[in-house]
N, C-alpha and C positions, 0 to 999 in steps of 0.2 A: 784459714784461720780463723779461729775463735774471737771475739772481741772482747774487749774487757770487762764490758756492761753485761756480757752473754754471760762468761765467766763469772761474774760475782753473783750474778743473780741464779747460778747455780751450784755455788757454795752453800748458797743458802740449805739446800737440801740435807746436805751431810751435817753440817749443825744443825738442823732441827731433830736430825734422829738423835745425835749424840746428846742433846737435850732430852727427850724423849728416854734414851735410855738413864741417863743421871737422875732425872727426876722418877724414875721407881727403882732406884736403888737405895736402900735402907741407910747406905754407910755412908752415902754424901753428905757432907754436911751442908747443911738449910744456908749460910749465910754465901759463901762458892757458890752453890747453888744459884741463888739469888745473883750472884756476882755474872754467873755463865749468861743466866737469861739478859742482866744486863747490857751486856752487849750487844745484845739484839735491839735494846734502848738507843745504844750508840749507834747503831744500821741507819735506824729509822730517824735518827737526826742529824745524819753525818747525810745522807742521799738529799733530800731537801734544801740543805745548806749549801751543799756543793752546787743544786741548781740556782739555785738565786745566787753564789756568787759568780755564776756563769753567767746567768742572765742580766742583774745589775753593774758587776764589776768589768762584768768580759775577762775573769779569771778564775783561774783553778782555785778552790779549795782552798788547796797548800798557802794559796798568795796571799788571804785575804787574812791575815791575823788576827783580828779578833772575832773573826766568824768560825775557822779553825779550831782557836783554843777554846770557845764556847762550845764547841762539837767534842773537843776531846777532853772537856771535863767529865763527860759521860763512860768514857774510855779510862779515865782514872778513877770516877766511883768502883765502875765494873773492878776493877782490878783492886783496889781496896777489901773491896764484899769478898775476892776471893782469897786473897793473903789471909783475911782475918779469919775467913772458914772456915782453912787450913789449919791454920794457928789453935784456933781451939779444936780441932778435931785433935790435934797432936797433943797438946796441952790438958786436956783431958784422958787420950793415952796412955799419958807417961802417969797421973794419979791413978789411975787402975793399977798398975805394974808398980 
């Protein structure tokens, strides 16, 4: 059976492919695209935060509230950008029709 770490690392490849296709679509709202890229920032912040939590506190990231919350801010910002991007696209479609 594959470890969680290996599965996590392998999951980046399909996501990178997803981003590659999205970035080539002229219909993709820019803010939403930035939000999807922001998810990579969240991952890049979460990994060292998790290592820090384990080394410094002997706990998983989920158990160190201040560190976990700080990392989750990046996911929240990414989600906001995605929603704003699609909201703006829907709003523009309504104006055209």
